[in-house]
C-alpha positions in Angstrom: 205.7 252.2 119.1 202.6 250.4 118.3 204.4 247.2 117.2 206.6 247.3 120.0 205.8 245.1 123.0 204.7 247.4 125.9 207.6 246.7 128.3 210.5 246.9 125.9 209.9 250.4 125.3 213.2 252.1 125.8 212.7 255.7 124.4 212.4 257.5 127.2 209.8 260.4 125.6 207.6 257.4 124.5 207.9 255.7 127.7 206.7 259.0 129.7 203.8 259.3 127.0 202.8 255.8 127.7 202.6 255.8 131.2 200.7 259.2 131.1 197.9 257.7 128.7 198.0 254.5 131.1 197.3 256.7 133.9 194.5 258.5 132.0 192.8 255.3 131.0 193.0 253.8 134.7 190.9 257.1 135.7 193.7 259.1 137.1 193.7 262.3 134.9 195.4 264.3 137.6 198.5 261.9 137.7 198.4 261.6 134.3 199.0 265.5 133.9 202.0 265.4 136.1 203.6 262.2 134.4 202.9 263.9 131.0 204.7 267.0 132.7 207.9 264.8 132.8 208.5 265.6 129.4 208.9 269.3 130.2 211.9 268.2 133.0 213.8 266.3 130.1 214.4 269.9 128.5 215.7 271.4 131.7 219.3 271.9 132.4 219.4 269.5 135.6 220.9 266.4 136.7 217.5 264.8 136.9 217.2 265.5 133.2 220.3 264.1 132.5 219.6 260.9 134.4 216.2 260.5 132.7 217.6 261.2 129.3 220.2 258.9 129.7 218.3 256.0 131.2 219.8 252.5 130.6 217.8 249.8 130.1 213.8 249.2 130.0 212.8 252.8 131.1 208.8 251.6 131.2 209.5 248.2 132.6 211.9 250.0 135.3 208.9 252.3 135.9 211.0 255.2 135.7 208.1 257.8 135.1 206.3 256.5 138.2 209.7 256.9 140.3 209.9 260.8 139.4 205.9 261.0 139.8 206.5 259.5 143.6 209.1 262.2 144.1 206.9 265.1 143.0 203.9 263.7 145.0 206.3 263.6 147.9 207.0 267.2 148.0 203.3 268.1 148.3 202.6 265.4 150.7 205.5 266.4 152.8 204.3 270.0 153.0 207.5 271.0 151.4 206.3 272.5 148.5 202.4 272.7 147.6 202.6 274.0 143.9 200.9 271.0 142.7 197.9 271.2 144.8 195.6 272.7 142.5 196.7 269.8 139.9 196.0 267.2 142.4 192.8 268.7 143.3 191.9 268.7 139.6 191.7 272.2 139.4 194.4 273.2 137.3 194.1 271.0 133.9 195.8 273.1 131.3 198.9 270.8 130.6 200.9 273.9 129.7 200.5 275.3 133.4 201.5 271.8 134.8 204.3 271.5 132.7 205.6 274.8 133.8 205.0 273.9 137.6 206.7 270.6 137.2 209.6 272.2 135.3 210.2 274.4 138.1 210.1 272.0 140.8 212.8 270.1 139.1 215.2 272.9 138.8 214.4 274.1 142.3 214.6 270.6 144.1 217.0 268.7 141.6 219.3 267.1 144.2 216.1 266.3 146.3 214.2 264.7 143.4 217.2 262.6 141.9 217.5 259.7 144.5 213.7 259.0 143.6 215.4 257.4 140.5 217.5 255.0 142.7 214.6 252.4 143.2 211.4 251.2 141.8 208.2 252.3 143.4 206.7 250.6 146.2 202.8 250.2 145.8 201.8 248.3 148.5 198.1 248.0 148.0 195.7 246.3 150.2 193.0 246.0 147.8 195.2 243.2 145.6 194.7 240.9 148.8 191.1 240.4 147.3 192.8 238.3 144.4 195.2 236.3 146.6 192.1 235.6 148.9 190.2 234.5 145.9 192.9 232.2 145.0 193.0 230.8 148.4 189.0 229.9 148.3 189.7 228.2 145.2 192.8 226.3 146.5 190.4 225.3 150.0 188.1 223.5 147.6 191.0 221.2 146.4 193.5 221.2 148.9 191.9 221.8 152.2 191.1 225.1 154.3 194.5 225.4 156.5 197.3 227.6 154.9 200.9 228.7 155.8 201.1 232.0 153.4 204.9 233.4 152.3 205.1 236.8 150.6 207.7 237.7 148.6 208.2 241.7 147.7 206.0 242.2 150.5 207.2 246.1 150.6 205.5 247.2 154.0 203.8 244.0 154.8 200.2 245.5 154.1 199.3 242.3 152.1 201.1 240.2 155.1 198.4 241.5 157.3 195.7 239.9 154.8 194.3 237.5 157.5 193.1 240.4 159.4 190.9 241.9 156.6 187.2 241.5 156.0 186.4 240.5 152.3 183.0 240.7 150.4 184.0 238.8 147.1 181.0 238.8 144.7 178.8 237.7 147.9 181.3 235.4 149.5 182.3 236.8 152.7 185.6 236.0 154.5 187.5 237.3 157.4 186.6 239.4 160.6 183.6 241.1 160.1 184.6 243.9 162.6 188.1 244.6 160.9 188.7 248.0 160.1 189.8 247.0 156.6 186.9 246.1 154.4 187.9 244.6 150.9 184.9 244.8 148.5 186.0 245.2 145.2 183.6 245.5 142.2 183.1 241.9 141.3 182.5 240.6 137.8 181.9 237.2 136.7 180.5 234.4 138.8 181.6 234.3 142.6 184.7 232.2 143.8 184.1 229.2 145.9 182.3 229.8 149.2 185.0 227.7 150.9 186.8 227.9 154.4 190.3 229.5 154.8 192.3 229.2 157.9 195.4 231.4 157.6 197.9 229.4 160.3 200.9 231.8 159.7 201.9 234.6 157.3 205.3 235.9 156.8 206.8 238.2 154.2 210.3 239.6 152.7 211.6 242.3 151.0 214.8 243.4 149.9 214.1 247.0 151.3 211.2 246.5 153.7 209.1 249.5 154.8 208.5 250.4 158.3 205.0 251.5 158.9 205.8 252.6 162.3 208.2 255.0 161.0 206.4 258.2 159.7 208.9 259.1 157.1 208.9 255.5 155.4 205.0 255.4 155.6 205.1 258.9 153.9 207.3 257.8 151.2 205.0 254.9 150.7 201.9 257.2 150.7 203.7 259.2 147.8 203.5 256.1 145.3 199.7 256.3 145.7 198.2 258.4 142.9 196.6 261.5 143.9 193.4 260.6 142.2 193.1 257.7 144.1 191.4 258.4 147.4 190.2 255.1 148.4 193.7 253.9 148.1 195.2 256.3 150.4 192.4 255.9 152.9 193.3 252.0 153.0 196.8 252.8 153.4 196.1 255.1 156.1 194.0 252.0 157.7 196.9 249.5 157.3 199.3 251.8 158.8 196.9 252.2 162.1 196.7 248.4 162.1 200.4 248.0 161.9 200.8 250.4 164.9 198.9 247.9 167.1 200.4 244.5 165.6 202.9 245.0 162.7 203.0 242.3 159.9 206.0 239.7 160.2 208.7 241.0 157.8 212.1 240.1 157.1 214.9 242.1 155.0 215.9 239.5 152.7 216.4 238.6 148.9 213.3 237.2 147.6 215.3 234.2 145.9 216.8 233.3 149.6 213.6 233.6 151.4 212.2 230.9 149.0 214.7 228.6 149.4 214.6 228.9 153.2 210.8 228.6 153.0 211.1 225.5 151.1 213.6 223.9 153.7 211.5 224.5 156.9 209.4 221.6 158.3 205.8 221.6 157.1 202.8 220.4 159.0 200.6 217.9 157.8 197.3 219.2 156.6 198.7 222.7 155.8 199.2 223.9 152.5 202.6 226.0 152.0 201.7 228.8 149.7 204.2 231.2 148.0 202.4 234.4 147.1 203.1 237.8 145.4 201.4 240.7 143.6 202.9 243.3 141.0 206.4 242.9 141.8 207.8 239.8 139.6 209.0 242.5 136.9 211.3 244.1 139.5 213.3 240.8 140.0 216.3 240.2 138.2 215.9 237.5 135.6 218.2 234.8 137.5 216.1 235.2 140.6 213.0 234.8 139.0 214.4 231.5 137.2 215.9 230.4 140.5 212.5 230.7 142.3 210.5 229.0 139.5 212.9 226.1 139.4 212.9 225.7 143.3 209.2 225.9 143.5 208.9 223.3 140.8 211.7 221.1 142.1 209.6 221.2 145.7 206.5 220.5 144.0 207.7 217.5 142.4 208.2 216.3 146.2 205.0 217.6 147.6 202.2 215.2 149.0 198.7 215.2 149.6 199.1 215.7 153.4 201.8 218.7 152.8 200.8 220.1 149.5 202.5 223.2 147.8 201.0 226.1 146.1 201.8 229.3 144.2 199.6 232.3 143.8 200.5 235.1 141.5 199.0 238.4 140.7 201.0 239.9 138.0 201.4 241.7 134.8 200.7 239.8 131.6 203.8 241.2 129.9 202.1 241.1 126.3 198.7 242.8 127.4 199.6 244.6 130.6 196.7 243.4 132.1 196.9 241.9 135.8 196.2 238.3 136.1 195.5 235.9 139.1 197.2 232.7 138.2 197.5 229.6 140.7 199.7 226.5 140.8 199.7 223.7 143.3 201.2 220.3 143.8 200.5 217.5 143.7 198.0 217.3 141.0 197.7 220.9 139.4 201.1 221.0 138.1 200.2 223.8 135.2 199.0 227.3 136.1 195.5 228.1 135.7 194.5 231.7 135.2 191.7 232.3 137.8 190.8 236.1 137.3 191.7 239.3 135.8 192.0 242.5 138.2 192.5 246.0 138.5 196.2 246.7 139.2 195.1 248.6 142.5 192.2 246.0 143.5 189.3 248.1 142.4 187.7 245.0 140.7 188.1 241.5 139.9 186.9 239.6 136.9 186.4 235.8 137.9 187.0 233.2 135.2 187.2 230.3 137.5 189.1 227.2 136.5 
């Protein structure tokens, strides 16, 4: 396993163990215990266990262990079953006791939990927009301050509302100071450029968008937030409240089609058209990733100084499993520049510049 690329782990038990260890390293020991207890589910006589044991494809890349963890957390958050409460509160730490609770939940709620395997987790995290905003500051220095933003894999549109948030990025302050959403990650390295950012428009797409105004859909989104991450849960609650007054502009659409239509729309002079996304690229089919890359490069070849194009990505490096902020822009900067590394949920950003 040590020599195998992380995202190519196919053995289900190895994937669960790796995901639990990763949660532990990410300072989420309570969630780690629940994920590790999924090993006990595999030994139950349930439909859930059969589907997990016979998972086809890359179980870790598919985030299969996190799908099950989301379903278990939802049982607790919905009030349907509170037996994991002492585990999520950090009071029950014995792994054997956690295994017993999780195995029994799998038996009792087999039909209820199985559908959670049908789709990848949607972890819409406002903290990730810190990296996107840092990328915009860097681009503003090169292309000017006006931007048209387009997000793929937007989920509930939490980051599609990023223009309404306040940021303190290593001392560089951006956005409305009176915003209810304060994004202040721990900043490592030098600050990003102190530049102006004007978001002229922002819209997003998702193949299965989440409506934050629907309590059931909002609760499902919250189920994917790790129980240890109280600050993340608070940010999501804030985003839900902000969406009630002014929902994000979202469309239900395939990412490839969205990008194709985005590039075909008329573009205002002096406004940089930006495609951005965070921690979603791995979930797209390979053909879609290739089509988006090809479309962006072809459009980039036609970009001009008064109608620039840029691509901001906060995505997982598939070799190191670290999350990297990279930017490409046209004309003039066709090669990707890795600007920063970031915590997957926005707790910190380590700025490298470029």
